[in-house]
N, CA, C and O atoms as a MOPAC input file, in Angstrom:
PM7 MOZYME 1SCF
protein

 N    107.23100 1    64.17800 1    76.89700 1
 C    107.97200 1    65.17100 1    77.65800 1
 C    108.11900 1    64.68900 1    79.09800 1
 O    107.13800 1    64.32800 1    79.74700 1
 N    109.34500 1    64.68700 1    79.58200 1
 C    109.59800 1    64.22200 1    80.94300 1
 C    109.24600 1    65.32200 1    81.93700 1
 O    109.43000 1    66.50900 1    81.67000 1
 N    108.74000 1    64.90000 1    83.08100 1
 C    108.44700 1    65.82600 1    84.16900 1
 C    109.22700 1    65.39700 1    85.39800 1
 O    109.52600 1    64.21700 1    85.57900 1
 N    109.54800 1    66.35200 1    86.22400 1
 C    110.30200 1    66.09800 1    87.44300 1
 C    109.32700 1    65.83200 1    88.58000 1
 O    108.51200 1    66.68600 1    88.92900 1
 N    109.42100 1    64.62700 1    89.15600 1
 C    108.56000 1    64.22200 1    90.26000 1
 C    109.41300 1    63.68300 1    91.39900 1
 O    110.53300 1    63.22000 1    91.18500 1
 N    108.87100 1    63.74900 1    92.61600 1
 C    109.49300 1    63.03000 1    93.73500 1
 C    109.18800 1    61.55500 1    93.55000 1
 O    108.06900 1    61.18800 1    93.19300 1
 N    110.16300 1    60.72100 1    93.78800 1
 C    110.01200 1    59.29500 1    93.54700 1
 C    109.25100 1    58.61700 1    94.68700 1
 O    109.46700 1    58.91800 1    95.86100 1
 N    108.36100 1    57.70100 1    94.31900 1
 C    107.67800 1    56.87500 1    95.31300 1
 C    108.47200 1    55.61500 1    95.61300 1
 O    108.42400 1    55.09700 1    96.72800 1
 N    109.20200 1    55.12400 1    94.62200 1
 C    109.89900 1    53.85300 1    94.77900 1
 C    111.33400 1    54.00300 1    95.28600 1
 O    111.83000 1    53.12400 1    95.99100 1
 N    112.00500 1    55.09800 1    94.94000 1
 C    113.40300 1    55.29400 1    95.33000 1
 C    113.48600 1    56.50500 1    96.25300 1
 O    113.87600 1    57.59700 1    95.84100 1
 N    113.11000 1    56.28500 1    97.50900 1
 C    113.08100 1    57.39700 1    98.45100 1
 C    113.70100 1    57.00100 1    99.77400 1
 O    113.56700 1    55.86800 1   100.23800 1
 N    114.37900 1    57.95800 1   100.36400 1
 C    114.92700 1    57.79000 1   101.71000 1
 C    114.18600 1    58.71700 1   102.67400 1
 O    113.78800 1    58.29700 1   103.76100 1
 N    114.00400 1    59.96400 1   102.27800 1
 C    113.28600 1    60.91300 1   103.12700 1
 C    112.01300 1    61.37000 1   102.41000 1
 O    110.90900 1    60.98400 1   102.79400 1
 N    112.16900 1    62.18500 1   101.37900 1
 C    111.00400 1    62.69800 1   100.64800 1
 C    110.95900 1    62.24700 1    99.19500 1
 O    109.96400 1    62.49800 1    98.51500 1
 N    111.98800 1    61.60000 1    98.70200 1
 C    112.01100 1    61.13600 1    97.31700 1
 C    112.57300 1    62.13200 1    96.33400 1
 O    112.50200 1    61.91200 1    95.12500 1
 N    113.13800 1    63.24000 1    96.82900 1
 C    113.66000 1    64.27900 1    95.94800 1
 C    114.85500 1    63.75300 1    95.15700 1
 O    114.88700 1    63.89400 1    93.93500 1
 N    115.82200 1    63.15900 1    95.81900 1
 C    117.02900 1    62.67100 1    95.13900 1
 C    116.69400 1    61.54300 1    94.16500 1
 O    117.27100 1    61.46800 1    93.08100 1
 N    115.78000 1    60.68100 1    94.54100 1
 C    115.35100 1    59.61600 1    93.63400 1
 C    114.67700 1    60.16800 1    92.39400 1
 O    114.89400 1    59.66600 1    91.29100 1
 N    113.86700 1    61.18900 1    92.56300 1
 C    113.20000 1    61.81700 1    91.42600 1
 C    114.17100 1    62.53200 1    90.50600 1
 O    114.04100 1    62.45700 1    89.28400 1
 N    115.14100 1    63.22400 1    91.08300 1
 C    116.15200 1    63.91100 1    90.27200 1
 C    116.99900 1    62.88700 1    89.52800 1
 O    117.32400 1    63.08200 1    88.35700 1
 N    117.35600 1    61.80300 1    90.19700 1
 C    118.12500 1    60.74400 1    89.54500 1
 C    117.37400 1    60.11700 1    88.38100 1
 O    117.95800 1    59.87000 1    87.32600 1
 N    116.08400 1    59.85800 1    88.56500 1
 C    115.27000 1    59.29300 1    87.48700 1
 C    115.14500 1    60.27100 1    86.33400 1
 O    115.19000 1    59.85900 1    85.17400 1
 N    114.98900 1    61.55000 1    86.62300 1
 C    114.81600 1    62.56900 1    85.58600 1
 C    116.06100 1    62.67800 1    84.70600 1
 O    115.95500 1    62.75300 1    83.48200 1
 N    117.24300 1    62.68900 1    85.33300 1
 C    118.48100 1    62.84300 1    84.58200 1
 C    119.09900 1    61.51400 1    84.16000 1
 O    120.10600 1    61.51100 1    83.45100 1
 N    118.53000 1    60.39900 1    84.57100 1
 C    119.01300 1    59.09300 1    84.18000 1
 C    120.31400 1    58.69900 1    84.85900 1
 O    121.13300 1    57.99300 1    84.27000 1
 N    120.51100 1    59.14900 1    86.09200 1
 C    121.70300 1    58.78800 1    86.85600 1
 C    121.29200 1    58.10000 1    88.14900 1
 O    120.12700 1    58.14400 1    88.54700 1
 N    122.24500 1    57.47600 1    88.79000 1
 C    121.97800 1    56.76700 1    90.03600 1
 C    121.63400 1    57.77900 1    91.14000 1
 O    122.29500 1    58.81000 1    91.26600 1
 N    120.62800 1    57.48900 1    91.91400 1
 C    120.20000 1    58.41800 1    92.96000 1
 C    121.23900 1    58.55400 1    94.06700 1
 O    121.23800 1    59.54900 1    94.79300 1
 N    122.12300 1    57.57100 1    94.20800 1
 C    123.18700 1    57.66000 1    95.20900 1
 C    124.14000 1    58.81100 1    94.88400 1
 O    124.62300 1    59.49400 1    95.78700 1
 N    124.40600 1    59.01900 1    93.61000 1
 C    125.25200 1    60.14000 1    93.19300 1
 C    124.58200 1    61.45400 1    93.54600 1
 O    125.24100 1    62.37700 1    94.02400 1
 N    123.28600 1    61.54900 1    93.31600 1
 C    122.54500 1    62.77100 1    93.65400 1
 C    122.57300 1    62.98700 1    95.16500 1
 O    122.72400 1    64.12100 1    95.62000 1
 N    122.43100 1    61.92700 1    95.94200 1
 C    122.48200 1    62.05200 1    97.39800 1
 C    123.85000 1    62.52600 1    97.87200 1
 O    123.94200 1    63.33200 1    98.79800 1
 N    124.91600 1    62.02800 1    97.24200 1
 C    126.26500 1    62.47600 1    97.59700 1
 C    126.46800 1    63.95300 1    97.26800 1
 O    127.11700 1    64.67300 1    98.02600 1
 N    125.92300 1    64.40400 1    96.15300 1
 C    126.00800 1    65.82600 1    95.79500 1
 C    125.27500 1    66.66500 1    96.82800 1
 O    125.77900 1    67.70300 1    97.25700 1
 N    124.08700 1    66.22200 1    97.22900 1
 C    123.34900 1    66.94800 1    98.26300 1
 C    124.10600 1    66.94600 1    99.59200 1
 O    124.05900 1    67.92600 1   100.33600 1
 N    124.79900 1    65.85300 1    99.88900 1
 C    125.58600 1    65.78400 1   101.10900 1
 C    126.71700 1    66.81200 1   101.09000 1
 O    126.95500 1    67.49900 1   102.08300 1
 N    127.40500 1    66.91200 1    99.96400 1
 C    128.49000 1    67.89400 1    99.84300 1
 C    127.95200 1    69.30600 1    99.98600 1
 O    128.51700 1    70.11700 1   100.72000 1
 N    126.85100 1    69.61000 1    99.28300 1
 C    126.25800 1    70.93800 1    99.40500 1
 C    125.64700 1    71.14900 1   100.78800 1
 O    125.57500 1    72.28000 1   101.26800 1
 N    125.21100 1    70.07900 1   101.42100 1
 C    124.65200 1    70.17600 1   102.76300 1
 C    125.68700 1    70.58400 1   103.79000 1
 O    125.36700 1    71.24100 1   104.78000 1
 N    126.92500 1    70.19400 1   103.55300 1
 C    128.00300 1    70.60500 1   104.44900 1
 C    128.24600 1    72.10500 1   104.37500 1
 O    128.77500 1    72.70300 1   105.31200 1
 N    127.85500 1    72.71000 1   103.25700 1
 C    127.98700 1    74.15400 1   103.08500 1
 C    126.66300 1    74.83600 1   103.45300 1
 O    126.55700 1    76.06100 1   103.38200 1
 N    125.67800 1    74.06600 1   103.83800 1
 C    124.33300 1    74.45800 1   104.26800 1
 C    123.42500 1    74.93000 1   103.14100 1
 O    122.25700 1    75.22600 1   103.39400 1
 N    123.91100 1    75.01300 1   101.91700 1
 C    123.06700 1    75.38200 1   100.78900 1
 C    122.18300 1    74.20400 1   100.39000 1
 O    121.03000 1    74.39900 1   100.00500 1
 N    122.70900 1    72.99600 1   100.47800 1
 C    121.98100 1    71.80100 1   100.06100 1
 C    120.74500 1    71.53200 1   100.89300 1
 O    119.73600 1    71.06300 1   100.36600 1
 N    120.80600 1    71.81700 1   102.17800 1
 C    119.66800 1    71.57500 1   103.06200 1
 C    118.48900 1    72.46400 1   102.66700 1
 O    117.34700 1    72.00800 1   102.60000 1
 N    118.78000 1    73.72300 1   102.41000 1
 C    117.72500 1    74.66300 1   102.01100 1
 C    117.14500 1    74.25700 1   100.66500 1
 O    115.92600 1    74.25700 1   100.48900 1
 N    118.01900 1    73.90500 1    99.70300 1
 C    117.54600 1    73.48700 1    98.38500 1
 C    116.70200 1    72.21900 1    98.48000 1
 O    115.67700 1    72.11400 1    97.80700 1
 N    117.10900 1    71.26400 1    99.29500 1
 C    116.35900 1    70.01100 1    99.44100 1
 C    114.96500 1    70.28600 1   100.01100 1
 O    113.97400 1    69.74400 1    99.52300 1
 N    114.89400 1    71.11900 1   101.03100 1
 C    113.59300 1    71.42800 1   101.63300 1
 C    112.68700 1    72.15400 1   100.65100 1
 O    111.49000 1    71.87100 1   100.59300 1
 N    113.23700 1    73.08500 1    99.87800 1
 C    112.43500 1    73.77500 1    98.86200 1
 C    111.96400 1    72.79800 1    97.78600 1
 O    110.81200 1    72.85600 1    97.35600 1
 N    112.85000 1    71.90100 1    97.35100 1
 C    112.47900 1    70.92400 1    96.32800 1
 C    111.40200 1    69.98500 1    96.85400 1
 O    110.49000 1    69.62600 1    96.10900 1
 N    111.48100 1    69.58100 1    98.10700 1
 C    110.47500 1    68.68800 1    98.70500 1
 C    109.11000 1    69.36500 1    98.76500 1
 O    108.08100 1    68.69700 1    98.66800 1
 N    109.09800 1    70.65700 1    98.92100 1
 C    107.82400 1    71.38700 1    98.97700 1
 C    107.25800 1    71.66200 1    97.58500 1
 O    106.04200 1    71.65700 1    97.39600 1
 N    108.13300 1    71.90100 1    96.61400 1
 C    107.68900 1    72.31900 1    95.28700 1
 C    107.40000 1    71.14100 1    94.35800 1
 O    106.42500 1    71.17200 1    93.60700 1
 N    108.23600 1    70.10300 1    94.40100 1
 C    108.09500 1    68.98300 1    93.48000 1
 C    106.85900 1    68.14500 1    93.80700 1
 O    106.65900 1    67.76700 1    94.96200 1
 N    106.03100 1    67.85200 1    92.80500 1
 C    104.86300 1    66.99400 1    93.06100 1
 C    105.28200 1    65.53500 1    93.19900 1
 O    106.35600 1    65.13700 1    92.74800 1
 N    104.42400 1    64.75100 1    93.82600 1
 C    104.66300 1    63.32200 1    93.98000 1
 C    104.46700 1    62.62800 1    92.62400 1
 O    103.71000 1    63.09900 1    91.77500 1
 N    105.15900 1    61.51000 1    92.44300 1
 C    105.03700 1    60.70300 1    91.23400 1
 C    103.64100 1    60.07100 1    91.21800 1
 O    103.11500 1    59.66900 1    92.25600 1
 N    103.06600 1    59.99500 1    90.04600 1
 C    101.72000 1    59.42700 1    89.91100 1
 C    101.74900 1    57.97300 1    89.91300 1
 O    100.70200 1    57.33500 1    89.80700 1

């Protein structure tokens, strides 16, 4: 069973986008672009901060 973790190896700030990319099997750059688009609407920033607080670090 796969678990969602913040990435240790593919991280720019907190590893949230890298972890989401690894979980769904997509490139983390695509996830970062999605967060950028949502960040322009200010929803993405709040979601990213919540995910950084809730998601555990990769083992």
